[in-house]
C-alpha positions in Angstrom: -11.9 27.9 13.0 -10.5 31.1 11.6 -7.7 31.4 14.2 -6.6 27.8 13.5 -6.7 28.5 9.7 -4.6 31.6 10.1 -2.2 29.7 12.4 -1.8 26.9 9.8 -1.2 29.5 7.0 1.4 31.3 9.2 3.3 28.1 9.8 3.1 27.2 6.2 4.7 30.5 5.2 7.4 30.2 7.9 8.3 26.7 6.7 8.3 27.8 3.1 10.8 30.6 3.9 13.0 28.2 5.8 12.9 25.8 2.9 13.8 28.5 0.4 16.7 29.8 2.5 18.1 26.2 2.9 17.7 25.5 -0.8 19.6 28.7 -1.7 22.4 27.9 0.8 22.8 24.4 -0.6 22.6 25.5 -4.2 25.5 27.9 -3.7 27.7 24.8 -3.3 26.1 22.7 -6.0 29.5 22.2 -7.7 31.2 21.2 -4.5 32.4 17.6 -4.0 31.5 16.0 -0.7 34.8 14.6 0.8 36.2 13.6 4.1 39.3 15.4 5.5 41.3 15.7 8.6 42.3 18.9 10.5 46.1 18.9 10.6 46.5 22.4 12.1 44.6 25.1 14.0 46.3 28.4 14.6 44.5 30.9 16.9 45.1 34.6 17.0 43.9 35.6 20.5 42.0 38.8 21.1 42.8 39.2 24.8 40.3 40.4 27.3 42.7 40.2 30.2 45.8 38.4 31.4 44.5 34.9 30.8 41.2 35.2 28.8 40.3 36.0 25.2 37.1 36.9 23.4 36.0 33.9 21.4 33.9 36.1 19.0 36.9 38.2 18.1 39.6 35.5 18.1 40.0 34.1 14.5 41.5 30.7 13.7 43.3 29.5 10.6 42.6 25.8 9.9 44.8 23.5 7.8 42.9 20.6 6.3 44.2 17.5 4.5 42.2 15.9 1.8 42.8 12.8 -0.3 42.0 13.4 -4.0 42.4 10.6 -6.4 45.3 9.1 -4.5 47.2 12.3 -3.7 47.2 14.4 -0.6 46.0 18.0 -0.8 46.6 20.6 2.0 44.1 23.5 2.2 43.7 26.4 4.5 40.7 28.4 5.6 40.2 31.3 8.1 37.3 31.2 10.6 36.4 34.5 12.2 35.4 32.8 15.4 37.7 30.2 17.0 34.9 28.2 18.5 33.3 27.8 15.0 36.5 26.1 13.7 36.8 22.3 13.7 39.1 20.8 16.3 42.7 19.7 15.8 42.8 16.1 14.6 39.1 16.0 13.8 37.8 14.2 10.7 35.3 16.4 9.1 33.0 16.2 6.0 33.5 19.1 3.7 32.4 20.4 0.3 35.4 21.1 -1.9 35.3 23.2 -5.1 38.1 22.2 -7.4 37.9 25.2 -9.7 38.7 27.6 -6.9 40.2 25.5 -4.1 37.5 26.7 -1.7 36.0 24.4 0.9 33.3 24.6 3.5 32.2 22.4 6.4 29.3 20.2 5.3 27.5 21.0 8.6 27.6 24.7 7.8 26.1 24.1 4.3 23.7 21.3 5.0 20.1 22.3 5.0 16.9 20.6 5.8 15.0 22.3 3.0 13.2 19.0 2.0 11.8 18.6 5.5 10.8 22.3 5.7 9.1 22.0 2.3 7.1 18.9 3.4 6.1 20.7 6.6 5.1 23.8 4.5 2.9 21.6 2.2 1.3 19.9 5.2 0.5 23.3 6.9 -1.0 24.7 3.7 -3.1 21.6 3.2 -4.4 21.9 6.8 -5.2 25.6 6.1 -7.1 24.8 2.9 -9.0 21.9 4.7 -10.0 24.2 7.5 -10.9 27.0 5.2 -13.1 24.9 2.9 -14.6 22.5 5.4 -14.1 24.0 8.8 -17.5 23.1 10.2 -17.3 19.5 9.1 -13.8 19.2 10.5 -14.9 20.7 13.8 -17.8 18.3 14.1 -15.7 15.3 13.4 -13.1 16.4 16.0 -15.8 16.8 18.6 -17.2 13.3 17.8 -13.9 11.5 17.6 -13.1 8.6 20.0 -10.6 5.8 19.7 -13.4 3.3 19.4 -15.2 5.3 16.8 -12.6 7.1 14.7 -13.1 9.5 11.8 -10.7 11.0 9.2 -10.3 14.4 11.0 -9.5 13.0 14.4 -7.2 10.3 13.0 -5.4 12.9 10.9 -4.9 15.1 13.9 -3.5 12.2 15.8 -1.0 11.5 13.0 0.1 15.1 12.9 0.6 15.3 16.7 2.3 11.9 16.7 4.7 13.0 14.0 5.6 16.2 15.8 6.2 14.3 19.1 8.3 11.7 17.4 10.4 14.3 15.5 10.9 16.3 18.7 11.8 13.2 20.7 14.3 12.0 18.1 15.9 15.5 17.9 16.3 15.7 21.7 17.7 12.2 21.9 20.4 13.0 19.3 21.1 16.6 20.2 20.7 16.6 24.0 20.4 13.2 25.6 23.5 11.5 23.9 25.8 14.5 24.7 24.7 14.6 28.3 25.1 10.8 28.6 28.6 11.1 27.0 29.7 13.9 29.4 28.5 12.0 32.4 30.6 8.9 31.7 33.5 10.7 30.2 35.8 9.9 33.2 35.0 6.2 33.0 35.5 6.2 29.2 38.9 7.8 29.8 39.9 5.0 32.1 38.7 2.4 29.7 40.8 3.8 26.9 43.8 4.1 29.2 43.5 0.4 30.1 43.4 -0.5 26.4 46.5 1.6 25.8 44.7 4.0 23.4 46.0 7.3 24.8 49.2 8.9 23.5 50.7 11.3 26.1 51.9 14.7 24.7 53.2 17.9 26.4 51.2 21.0 25.7 51.3 24.6 26.9 48.2 26.3 28.3 47.5 29.5 26.3 44.4 30.9 28.0 40.7 30.8 28.4 38.5 31.4 25.4 35.2 33.0 26.5 31.8 33.2 24.8 28.5 34.5 26.0 26.0 31.9 27.3 23.0 34.0 26.3 22.0 34.8 29.9 24.5 37.5 30.7 27.2 35.1 31.7 30.1 33.5 29.9 31.4 30.0 29.1 35.1 29.4 29.2 37.1 26.8 27.3 40.8 26.1 27.9 43.1 26.6 24.9 46.3 24.6 24.7 49.1 24.6 22.1 51.5 21.9 20.9 53.4 24.6 19.0 53.8 25.1 15.2 50.1 26.1 14.6 48.6 23.2 16.6 46.2 24.7 19.0 43.3 22.7 20.5 40.6 22.5 23.2 40.9 19.4 25.3 37.7 17.7 26.6 37.2 18.7 30.2 34.4 17.7 32.6 34.6 20.8 34.8 36.5 24.1 35.3 40.1 23.6 36.3 42.9 26.0 37.4 45.5 26.8 34.8 47.9 29.7 34.4 49.2 30.9 31.0 52.4 29.1 30.2 51.7 26.0 32.3 53.0 22.8 30.7 50.7 19.9 31.2 50.4 16.3 29.9 47.5 15.8 27.5 46.4 12.6 25.9 45.7 12.1 22.2 43.1 9.5 21.1 43.5 7.3 18.0 41.1 9.7 16.3 43.3 12.6 17.0 41.3 14.3 19.7 42.9 15.5 22.9 41.8 15.1 26.5 43.1 15.8 30.0 43.3 13.1 32.7 40.3 13.2 35.0 40.8 14.2 38.6 39.4 12.2 41.6 36.6 14.7 42.0 35.5 14.0 38.4 34.7 10.5 39.4 32.8 11.5 42.5 30.6 13.9 40.5 29.4 11.1 38.2 26.2 10.4 40.3 25.3 14.1 40.1 25.9 14.2 36.4 23.5 11.2 36.0 20.6 13.3 37.4 20.0 15.3 34.1 20.6 12.1 32.2 17.7 10.5 34.0 15.3 13.4 33.6 16.2 14.1 29.9 16.0 10.4 29.1 12.6 10.1 30.8 11.3 13.1 28.9 12.6 11.7 25.6 11.1 8.3 26.3 7.7 9.9 27.1 7.7 11.8 23.8 8.7 8.7 21.8 6.1 6.5 23.5 3.4 9.1 23.0 4.4 9.4 19.3 4.2 5.7 18.8 0.8 5.5 20.4 -0.6 8.5 18.4 0.9 7.3 15.1 -0.5 3.8 15.6 -3.9 5.1 16.7 -4.1 7.6 13.8 -3.0 5.1 11.2 -5.5 2.4 12.3 -8.3 4.9 12.8 -7.7 6.4 9.4 -7.7 3.0 7.7 -11.0 2.1 9.5 -12.8 5.3 8.7 -12.0 5.5 5.0 
């Protein structure tokens, strides 16, 4: 039981550090007002790697944000050291605004999950104390546990594992499955919006490729376009296309202010291939959620019956 006790203690300390770090980050903007704004301009200063590519980590961007404060429009600017960390042109973003200094920060950069980390830290420390003070009793109950004859230790473990599986499944569904599903059907969504007359055609100039490391020794490239007058943007693309700096292309603006390129015929043919990861990711997420529901239900009923 000692190794499990030390593992629980280590996890408790890790979660406590994450909770403290998140709380400090959030407290630094305690006097900030949470508001919605729209990005009206993005001006990129390229750090060129070659004739048509720039380093995304060394290319800063100046963002112009428009806020509505008590019936009046306020225009603010902020410099981002990395262009890919800046919000997109036309995007509506939630920000924290400090009236005393005029500073603002993206809510997603300040938001912390310190409450969740604190709860996990408390649970881990409680498990540590339980194993430390009653390890033999817990081990005996775990070995004797069955669904038909539940006990507190086995039911509690089922609840913990079920909570972990459910949280993991929900996070994967939101952070991985939905983006993969959206990318797979992006060409069809473009056609649907076109039929509804929601696209506004605009002329834009291709500036170059913004590159960032993919973490495996390779690079990811994003096409950067400009409408002029400090309005640079990354259109949504489904695959690598061939552009040359200075090319003038027609891009399409959505009612929400985001820009997209018209899909090519090959994009539609690749939809079945794009659905393969959707199927496997969706199946994995479904298995996690079903397992979580079963374990949470079993743990809850078992704990109620054994107390």
